[in-house]
N, C-alpha and C positions, 0 to 999 in steps of 0.2 A: 654414255653414262648420264644418268639423271642428275639434276642439280637441285640443291635445297637452298632457299633464300633465308639468310639470317641478317640480323641487324648490321653485322660487320661486313656484309657483302655476300657474294655467292660462294657456297661451299659445295664441293663435289661429294658424292656418296662415299668415295674412297677416303676423303679427308674426315668425314664423319666416322667412318669405320676406324681410322687411326686414332681419332679422339676417344672413341669408346674403348679402344685397346689400351690407351694410356690410363683411363679411369680404372679399367679392369686390373692392369698391372699394379696400380697404386692401392688395390684392395677396395675400391669404391664400386662394388658390384651392382648396387642399386642404380647409380647414375649410368653405368655402362648399360644396364638393362633398360633404362629409359631412352637411351640414344639408339640402341640397335634395332628395335622394331621398324623404324623408318628405313634403316639401311637394308634390312631384310626385304622390306616391301619394294625398295628401289632395285634390288638385285636378287630376286627370288631364286634364281637358278644357282647362285653362288653359295656353296655350303659353308665357307669359312665364316661369314658373318652370322649365319644361323647357329653354327657350333659355338661361337663365342657368346651368342645370346643364351644358348642353353647352359653354358658354363656359368654365365652371370646369374641366371635364374637359380641354378643349383647352389651356388655359393651364397646367394641371398635368401635361401630357403623358400624359394618360389617353386616348389617341387612339381606341382601339376603342370605349370608352364614349361619347366625344363623337360618334363616327360613328353609333352606335346611336340616341342621342337626336336627332340632326339628321335621320336618316332617318325617325324617328317624326314629327317636326314636319312634314317635307316630305310624308309620307303624309297627314297631317291637313290641310295647307294647302300645296298644290303651288306656289303663287305667293309663298311667304314668302322674299323675295329674300335677306335676311340669312342665313337658314338654308342657302340654296343656296350662298352665298358661303363660309360657314363650313365646309360639307361639302367644297367644293372645296379649301379650304386644309387641312382635316384630311387629306384624301386625299393632297395634295401632301406633307405632312409624313411620310406613310407611304410615300413614293416611288411612289405609284400615280397618276402624272402623266396618263396617257391618260384614266383614269376621272375624275380631277379636272377635266380640261378641259371635260368635258360639263357639270358643275355650274357651272363658272366662266362658260361661255357662257350658260347659263340665267340666272344672276345678272345678267350684263350685259344680257340681253334684258329683264329686269324692272327695270332702272334702276340697277344698282350698277356 
């Protein structure tokens, strides 16, 4: 696991992920979205930080960024039903309803 150096000492990528999760849970989506790109860069194959980043972008109305992260997740795991649902909702918020419906139907087909 890669490590990140901070003033307080060495912090692991997992600790940064946990920190971002705390900000997200507290409703501070912008701060979570600022922390998570480094976590995603350190662990690009791990979908959990990328999904949390997409959610933070979504909740902070950074919809194009959310869309990009969600498309990456779906490219890696086409049956990730929550990402399909989130992408559908992200597209709806951008008034791209016809495109959104495709992803909403896929999410329903996989059980959401």
